[in-house]
TORPA-4810 file (N, C-alpha, C, O; in nm, 3 decimals):
<nodes>
NODE_1_0.085_-0.120_0.000_0.000_0.000_0.000_0.088_0.124_0.000_0.197_0.125_0.059_M
NODE_2_0.041_0.228_-0.065_0.121_0.349_-0.083_0.147_0.428_0.044_0.235_0.515_0.044_L
NODE_3_0.077_0.402_0.149_0.103_0.471_0.276_0.143_0.372_0.386_0.139_0.406_0.504_L
NODE_4_0.183_0.251_0.347_0.209_0.149_0.449_0.334_0.175_0.531_0.346_0.121_0.642_D
NODE_5_0.427_0.256_0.483_0.547_0.288_0.562_0.516_0.395_0.666_0.600_0.428_0.750_K
NODE_6_0.395_0.448_0.659_0.348_0.546_0.757_0.440_0.668_0.769_0.473_0.713_0.878_K
NODE_7_0.480_0.719_0.653_0.553_0.845_0.651_0.444_0.953_0.651_0.415_1.017_0.549_V
NODE_8_0.387_0.971_0.769_0.272_1.057_0.790_0.304_1.147_0.909_0.309_1.101_1.023_I
NODE_9_0.327_1.273_0.881_0.375_1.365_0.983_0.274_1.477_1.004_0.233_1.544_0.909_L
NODE_10_0.234_1.495_1.129_0.137_1.598_1.163_0.205_1.714_1.235_0.293_1.694_1.319_F
NODE_11_0.161_1.834_1.201_0.198_1.956_1.273_0.349_1.972_1.292_0.398_1.995_1.402_D
NODE_12_0.420_1.958_1.180_0.564_1.975_1.180_0.600_2.123_1.166_0.520_2.203_1.116_Q
NODE_13_0.719_2.158_1.210_0.770_2.294_1.193_0.871_2.293_1.080_0.957_2.204_1.073_S
NODE_14_0.861_2.391_0.993_0.958_2.407_0.884_0.981_2.556_0.863_0.888_2.636_0.873_A
NODE_15_1.105_2.591_0.834_1.140_2.731_0.817_1.117_2.780_0.674_1.109_2.900_0.649_S
NODE_16_1.105_2.686_0.580_1.088_2.722_0.439_1.035_2.600_0.363_1.022_2.492_0.420_S
NODE_17_1.004_2.619_0.235_0.960_2.505_0.156_1.074_2.405_0.140_1.051_2.284_0.139_N
NODE_18_1.197_2.455_0.128_1.313_2.366_0.117_1.327_2.280_0.242_1.356_2.161_0.233_T
NODE_19_1.307_2.340_0.357_1.314_2.268_0.484_1.204_2.161_0.490_1.230_2.047_0.528_D
NODE_20_1.083_2.197_0.453_0.971_2.102_0.456_0.997_1.986_0.359_0.978_1.869_0.394_A
NODE_21_1.040_2.018_0.237_1.069_1.915_0.138_1.181_1.823_0.184_1.174_1.701_0.167_L
NODE_22_1.284_1.882_0.243_1.398_1.804_0.292_1.356_1.709_0.403_1.392_1.592_0.402_T
NODE_23_1.278_1.760_0.498_1.232_1.676_0.609_1.153_1.555_0.558_1.178_1.442_0.600_Q
NODE_24_1.059_1.581_0.468_0.973_1.473_0.420_1.051_1.374_0.334_1.032_1.253_0.346_L
NODE_25_1.139_1.425_0.248_1.223_1.337_0.166_1.313_1.252_0.254_1.334_1.134_0.226_A
NODE_26_1.367_1.311_0.360_1.452_1.235_0.453_1.374_1.122_0.521_1.427_1.013_0.540_N
NODE_27_1.250_1.149_0.556_1.167_1.044_0.618_1.141_0.930_0.520_1.144_0.813_0.558_H
NODE_28_1.116_0.964_0.393_1.098_0.859_0.292_1.228_0.779_0.275_1.225_0.657_0.260_L
NODE_29_1.340_0.849_0.276_1.470_0.780_0.263_1.493_0.688_0.383_1.536_0.574_0.367_H
NODE_30_1.463_0.739_0.503_1.481_0.658_0.624_1.390_0.534_0.623_1.423_0.432_0.683_D
NODE_31_1.276_0.544_0.554_1.185_0.430_0.542_1.234_0.330_0.437_1.177_0.222_0.422_A
NODE_32_1.340_0.366_0.365_1.399_0.275_0.268_1.327_0.268_0.135_1.344_0.170_0.061_G
NODE_33_1.247_0.368_0.103_1.167_0.361_-0.021_1.221_0.447_-0.135_1.174_0.436_-0.248_V
NODE_34_1.319_0.534_-0.106_1.379_0.617_-0.210_1.532_0.611_-0.201_1.588_0.574_-0.098_V
NODE_35_1.597_0.647_-0.312_1.743_0.644_-0.319_1.805_0.766_-0.251_1.735_0.859_-0.210_T
NODE_36_1.935_0.763_-0.240_2.009_0.876_-0.182_1.990_1.004_-0.265_2.000_1.114_-0.212_D
NODE_37_1.963_0.989_-0.394_1.948_1.105_-0.483_1.808_1.168_-0.479_1.787_1.275_-0.536_E
NODE_38_1.715_1.104_-0.413_1.575_1.148_-0.417_1.558_1.291_-0.366_1.493_1.373_-0.432_Y
NODE_39_1.614_1.322_-0.251_1.595_1.455_-0.191_1.643_1.564_-0.286_1.572_1.662_-0.310_K
NODE_40_1.764_1.549_-0.340_1.816_1.651_-0.432_1.730_1.663_-0.557_1.709_1.772_-0.609_D
NODE_41_1.679_1.549_-0.605_1.594_1.550_-0.724_1.462_1.622_-0.696_1.411_1.696_-0.781_A
NODE_42_1.406_1.601_-0.577_1.282_1.670_-0.538_1.306_1.821_-0.532_1.227_1.899_-0.586_I
NODE_43_1.414_1.862_-0.467_1.444_2.005_-0.453_1.468_2.070_-0.589_1.420_2.181_-0.615_L
NODE_44_1.542_2.001_-0.675_1.572_2.055_-0.808_1.445_2.067_-0.891_1.423_2.168_-0.959_K
NODE_45_1.361_1.965_-0.887_1.238_1.968_-0.966_1.143_2.075_-0.915_1.080_2.144_-0.995_R
NODE_46_1.132_2.090_-0.784_1.042_2.191_-0.727_1.086_2.332_-0.769_1.003_2.419_-0.792_E
NODE_47_1.217_2.354_-0.778_1.269_2.485_-0.819_1.233_2.516_-0.964_1.209_2.632_-0.998_A
NODE_48_1.231_2.413_-1.048_1.203_2.434_-1.191_1.055_2.421_-1.225_1.003_2.494_-1.310_S
NODE_49_0.989_2.328_-1.158_0.847_2.299_-1.187_0.770_2.296_-1.055_0.750_2.189_-0.997_F
NODE_50_0.727_2.413_-1.007_0.660_2.420_-0.877_0.535_2.333_-0.870_0.467_2.312_-0.970_P
NODE_51_0.507_2.282_-0.749_0.392_2.193_-0.731_0.290_2.246_-0.630_0.202_2.172_-0.587_T
NODE_52_0.301_2.373_-0.593_0.203_2.431_-0.502_0.069_2.447_-0.571_0.062_2.467_-0.692_G
NODE_53_-0.037_2.437_-0.493_-0.173_2.449_-0.547_-0.263_2.505_-0.437_-0.266_2.454_-0.326_L
NODE_54_-0.335_2.609_-0.470_-0.427_2.669_-0.373_-0.563_2.604_-0.388_-0.624_2.612_-0.495_M
NODE_55_-0.611_2.539_-0.282_-0.747_2.487_-0.282_-0.838_2.598_-0.229_-0.793_2.710_-0.208_T
NODE_56_-0.964_2.567_-0.208_-1.056_2.669_-0.159_-1.012_2.728_-0.026_-1.033_2.846_0.000_K
NODE_57_-0.951_2.645_0.059_-0.919_2.692_0.194_-0.774_2.675_0.237_-0.733_2.733_0.338_T
NODE_58_-0.695_2.599_0.163_-0.561_2.567_0.210_-0.467_2.546_0.093_-0.506_2.494_-0.012_I
NODE_59_-0.342_2.586_0.111_-0.241_2.560_0.011_-0.183_2.421_0.030_-0.152_2.379_0.142_G
NODE_60_-0.168_2.349_-0.081_-0.110_2.215_-0.078_0.006_2.211_-0.177_0.016_2.294_-0.267_V
NODE_61_0.093_2.112_-0.160_0.200_2.088_-0.257_0.207_1.939_-0.282_0.187_1.858_-0.191_A
NODE_62_0.237_1.903_-0.407_0.247_1.761_-0.443_0.382_1.736_-0.512_0.386_1.702_-0.631_I
NODE_63_0.490_1.752_-0.437_0.623_1.732_-0.496_0.645_1.587_-0.539_0.599_1.493_-0.475_P
NODE_64_0.716_1.574_-0.649_0.749_1.442_-0.702_0.870_1.458_-0.794_0.906_1.570_-0.831_H
NODE_65_0.931_1.347_-0.830_1.045_1.352_-0.922_1.046_1.226_-1.006_0.952_1.146_-1.004_C
NODE_66_1.154_1.208_-1.081_1.163_1.094_-1.173_1.158_0.961_-1.098_1.213_0.948_-0.989_D
NODE_67_1.092_0.862_-1.160_1.076_0.731_-1.096_1.206_0.656_-1.067_1.208_0.566_-0.983_P
NODE_68_1.316_0.693_-1.134_1.441_0.620_-1.111_1.500_0.645_-0.972_1.596_0.579_-0.933_D
NODE_69_1.443_0.740_-0.898_1.489_0.769_-0.762_1.406_0.693_-0.657_1.426_0.710_-0.536_K
NODE_70_1.313_0.611_-0.705_1.219_0.541_-0.617_1.256_0.393_-0.610_1.273_0.327_-0.713_V
NODE_71_1.267_0.341_-0.488_1.293_0.198_-0.467_1.161_0.123_-0.456_1.141_0.019_-0.518_I
NODE_72_1.071_0.179_-0.375_0.941_0.116_-0.350_0.834_0.225_-0.351_0.850_0.326_-0.282_E
NODE_73_0.726_0.209_-0.427_0.624_0.313_-0.435_0.569_0.350_-0.297_0.539_0.263_-0.214_P
NODE_74_0.556_0.480_-0.275_0.511_0.528_-0.145_0.466_0.674_-0.159_0.507_0.744_-0.251_Q
NODE_75_0.382_0.716_-0.067_0.345_0.857_-0.056_0.383_0.903_0.084_0.355_0.835_0.184_I
NODE_76_0.446_1.018_0.090_0.475_1.080_0.219_0.378_1.195_0.240_0.345_1.267_0.146_G
NODE_77_0.331_1.212_0.363_0.237_1.319_0.396_0.294_1.404_0.508_0.349_1.351_0.605_F
NODE_78_0.282_1.534_0.495_0.323_1.625_0.602_0.223_1.739_0.612_0.188_1.803_0.514_M
NODE_79_0.178_1.762_0.736_0.098_1.881_0.764_0.183_1.970_0.853_0.235_1.927_0.955_R
NODE_80_0.196_2.094_0.812_0.279_2.189_0.886_0.199_2.263_0.992_0.079_2.287_0.976_L
NODE_81_0.268_2.298_1.101_0.206_2.382_1.204_0.171_2.518_1.146_0.060_2.569_1.163_K
NODE_82_0.269_2.576_1.077_0.253_2.706_1.013_0.288_2.690_0.866_0.384_2.620_0.832_E
NODE_83_0.212_2.754_0.777_0.242_2.739_0.634_0.376_2.801_0.595_0.428_2.890_0.662_P
NODE_84_0.431_2.750_0.484_0.552_2.805_0.425_0.520_2.842_0.280_0.424_2.793_0.222_V
NODE_85_0.602_2.929_0.223_0.578_2.977_0.087_0.626_2.876_-0.017_0.741_2.832_-0.014_T
NODE_86_0.538_2.842_-0.107_0.570_2.762_-0.226_0.530_2.846_-0.346_0.461_2.948_-0.332_F
NODE_87_0.572_2.804_-0.463_0.523_2.865_-0.586_0.414_2.774_-0.643_0.423_2.652_-0.637_H
NODE_88_0.314_2.838_-0.699_0.201_2.764_-0.753_0.234_2.709_-0.892_0.294_2.777_-0.975_Q
NODE_89_0.191_2.585_-0.914_0.210_2.529_-1.048_0.131_2.612_-1.148_0.022_2.663_-1.118_M
NODE_90_0.186_2.625_-1.265_0.118_2.701_-1.370_0.159_2.846_-1.376_0.225_2.888_-1.471_G
NODE_91_0.122_2.926_-1.274_0.149_3.070_-1.282_0.265_3.117_-1.194_0.303_3.234_-1.198_D
NODE_92_0.322_3.025_-1.114_0.439_3.056_-1.031_0.413_3.158_-0.920_0.507_3.208_-0.859_N
NODE_93_0.285_3.189_-0.894_0.251_3.283_-0.786_0.291_3.223_-0.651_0.288_3.101_-0.634_A
NODE_94_0.328_3.308_-0.557_0.360_3.260_-0.423_0.231_3.229_-0.349_0.136_3.308_-0.349_E
NODE_95_0.228_3.111_-0.286_0.113_3.073_-0.203_0.165_3.015_-0.073_0.280_2.971_-0.064_I
NODE_96_0.080_3.014_0.027_0.115_2.958_0.157_0.065_2.814_0.163_-0.055_2.787_0.150_Q
NODE_97_0.158_2.721_0.182_0.126_2.578_0.181_0.137_2.521_0.322_0.233_2.547_0.394_V
NODE_98_0.036_2.443_0.358_0.034_2.380_0.490_0.035_2.228_0.481_0.066_2.161_0.580_K
NODE_99_0.001_2.172_0.364_-0.010_2.027_0.348_0.073_1.982_0.227_0.063_2.041_0.119_V
NODE_100_0.154_1.878_0.247_0.234_1.822_0.139_0.203_1.674_0.123_0.197_1.600_0.220_L
NODE_101_0.182_1.634_0.000_0.174_1.493_-0.038_0.292_1.469_-0.130_0.289_1.508_-0.246_F
NODE_102_0.397_1.404_-0.080_0.517_1.379_-0.160_0.506_1.242_-0.226_0.493_1.140_-0.158_M
NODE_103_0.510_1.241_-0.358_0.492_1.118_-0.433_0.626_1.052_-0.464_0.718_1.116_-0.514_L
NODE_104_0.635_0.925_-0.432_0.750_0.843_-0.469_0.692_0.723_-0.543_0.666_0.618_-0.484_A
NODE_105_0.672_0.740_-0.674_0.607_0.638_-0.754_0.699_0.592_-0.865_0.780_0.669_-0.916_L
NODE_106_0.687_0.465_-0.904_0.781_0.405_-0.998_0.741_0.420_-1.145_0.827_0.406_-1.233_K
NODE_107_0.616_0.449_-1.173_0.571_0.457_-1.312_0.506_0.593_-1.338_0.432_0.644_-1.254_K
NODE_108_0.534_0.650_-1.453_0.474_0.778_-1.489_0.322_0.770_-1.489_0.254_0.864_-1.447_S
NODE_109_0.269_0.658_-1.538_0.123_0.640_-1.539_0.065_0.644_-1.398_-0.042_0.701_-1.375_D
NODE_110_0.138_0.583_-1.303_0.093_0.584_-1.163_0.093_0.727_-1.109_0.003_0.765_-1.033_D
NODE_111_0.194_0.806_-1.147_0.200_0.945_-1.101_0.079_1.022_-1.150_0.015_1.094_-1.073_Q
NODE_112_0.047_1.007_-1.278_-0.066_1.079_-1.335_-0.197_1.037_-1.268_-0.279_1.122_-1.233_L
NODE_113_-0.215_0.908_-1.249_-0.336_0.857_-1.182_-0.346_0.912_-1.039_-0.453_0.955_-0.997_T
NODE_114_-0.234_0.912_-0.966_-0.235_0.962_-0.828_-0.261_1.112_-0.825_-0.334_1.161_-0.739_M
NODE_115_-0.203_1.186_-0.917_-0.228_1.330_-0.922_-0.377_1.357_-0.945_-0.433_1.450_-0.886_L
NODE_116_-0.441_1.278_-1.029_-0.584_1.294_-1.053_-0.664_1.263_-0.926_-0.759_1.335_-0.893_Q
NODE_117_-0.625_1.157_-0.855_-0.695_1.123_-0.729_-0.677_1.233_-0.626_-0.772_1.269_-0.556_K
NODE_118_-0.556_1.287_-0.617_-0.530_1.395_-0.521_-0.609_1.521_-0.556_-0.659_1.591_-0.468_L
NODE_119_-0.620_1.551_-0.686_-0.697_1.669_-0.726_-0.843_1.653_-0.683_-0.906_1.750_-0.638_M
NODE_120_-0.897_1.534_-0.695_-1.034_1.509_-0.649_-1.043_1.530_-0.498_-1.140_1.588_-0.448_A
NODE_121_-0.943_1.482_-0.425_-0.940_1.502_-0.280_-0.937_1.651_-0.247_-1.011_1.697_-0.160_L
NODE_122_-0.852_1.726_-0.316_-0.837_1.869_-0.288_-0.965_1.947_-0.315_-0.989_2.052_-0.255_F
NODE_123_-1.048_1.897_-0.405_-1.174_1.964_-0.438_-1.286_1.926_-0.342_-1.393_1.986_-0.345_Q
NODE_124_-1.262_1.827_-0.256_-1.361_1.781_-0.160_-1.339_1.858_-0.029_-1.250_1.824_0.050_N
NODE_125_-1.419_1.961_-0.008_-1.399_2.049_0.108_-1.408_1.975_0.241_-1.329_2.001_0.332_Q
NODE_126_-1.502_1.884_0.252_-1.517_1.808_0.376_-1.392_1.725_0.404_-1.345_1.720_0.518_E
NODE_127_-1.339_1.660_0.301_-1.219_1.579_0.317_-1.099_1.667_0.353_-1.018_1.629_0.438_A
NODE_128_-1.087_1.784_0.290_-0.974_1.871_0.319_-0.983_1.929_0.460_-0.881_1.951_0.525_M
NODE_129_-1.105_1.954_0.507_-1.122_1.997_0.647_-1.071_1.887_0.740_-1.006_1.914_0.840_D
NODE_130_-1.103_1.761_0.707_-1.060_1.647_0.788_-0.907_1.633_0.783_-0.845_1.602_0.885_A
NODE_131_-0.847_1.655_0.668_-0.700_1.647_0.654_-0.634_1.748_0.749_-0.528_1.720_0.806_V
NODE_132_-0.697_1.862_0.765_-0.639_1.967_0.850_-0.657_1.937_1.000_-0.587_1.995_1.083_Q
NODE_133_-0.750_1.848_1.034_-0.781_1.823_1.174_-0.735_1.687_1.226_-0.717_1.670_1.346_K
NODE_134_-0.716_1.591_1.137_-0.684_1.454_1.178_-0.556_1.452_1.262_-0.461_1.525_1.234_V
NODE_135_-0.556_1.368_1.366_-0.439_1.364_1.455_-0.379_1.225_1.472_-0.273_1.210_1.533_T
NODE_136_-0.446_1.122_1.419_-0.389_0.988_1.432_-0.361_0.930_1.295_-0.434_0.955_1.199_S
NODE_137_-0.256_0.851_1.286_-0.218_0.787_1.161_-0.330_0.698_1.110_-0.361_0.700_0.991_V
NODE_138_-0.392_0.621_1.199_-0.501_0.531_1.158_-0.619_0.609_1.100_-0.676_0.569_0.999_D
NODE_139_-0.655_0.721_1.165_-0.765_0.803_1.113_-0.727_0.863_0.977_-0.811_0.873_0.888_D
NODE_140_-0.601_0.903_0.963_-0.556_0.958_0.835_-0.565_0.851_0.725_-0.613_0.878_0.615_F
NODE_141_-0.519_0.730_0.757_-0.526_0.621_0.659_-0.671_0.590_0.621_-0.700_0.565_0.504_L
NODE_142_-0.760_0.590_0.719_-0.902_0.569_0.690_-0.956_0.678_0.597_-1.031_0.650_0.504_D
NODE_143_-0.917_0.801_0.623_-0.959_0.914_0.540_-0.909_0.898_0.397_-0.982_0.926_0.301_L
NODE_144_-0.785_0.854_0.382_-0.728_0.834_0.247_-0.798_0.718_0.174_-0.816_0.723_0.053_M
NODE_145_-0.837_0.614_0.250_-0.911_0.504_0.189_-1.050_0.550_0.146_-1.095_0.518_0.036_K
NODE_146_-1.117_0.625_0.231_-1.252_0.675_0.201_-1.252_0.763_0.074_-1.351_0.770_0.003_E
NODE_147_-1.140_0.829_0.049_-1.131_0.921_-0.064_-1.058_0.862_-0.184_-1.024_0.934_-0.278_N
NODE_148_-1.035_0.731_-0.181_-0.980_0.662_-0.297_-0.833_0.686_-0.325_-0.785_0.653_-0.433_G
NODE_149_-0.760_0.743_-0.228_-0.618_0.765_-0.248_-0.542_0.633_-0.237_-0.450_0.606_-0.314_I
NODE_150_-0.581_0.552_-0.141_-0.524_0.417_-0.125_-0.639_0.318_-0.109_-0.753_0.355_-0.080_V
NODE_151_-0.606_0.191_-0.130_-0.708_0.086_-0.118_-0.710_0.030_0.021_-0.789_-0.060_0.051_K
</nodes>
């Protein structure tokens, strides 16, 4: 399962988007699901192709990189205590991001499918309210199952 390593972090502190991305990438690396090059690839890709997205109520980011940096498919989740500035995909505008879903997927098709599922989640106001309030890993996993992110 894509969240089985439980790289699920609530109410973390980060000084910048680079700090948040580094923390989450390091957790995925510590879980043994990404290569040593993953963190640098995430940071480089985010600088060139921003992944921030403003939903109705909260800024989210969906950082990802090339599949060759992935050992085992996984998603990392981080909710920040205080938002940090990311650039929005498409127009590069600065937005405040509080939630990150970091994708570590092995196939481009899987990335596209997951991005579509996440977009549906982001458009579901009730689900996004729950994402902002959930405090247990089990409740978070149940929420992701209810919303079709994982089986």
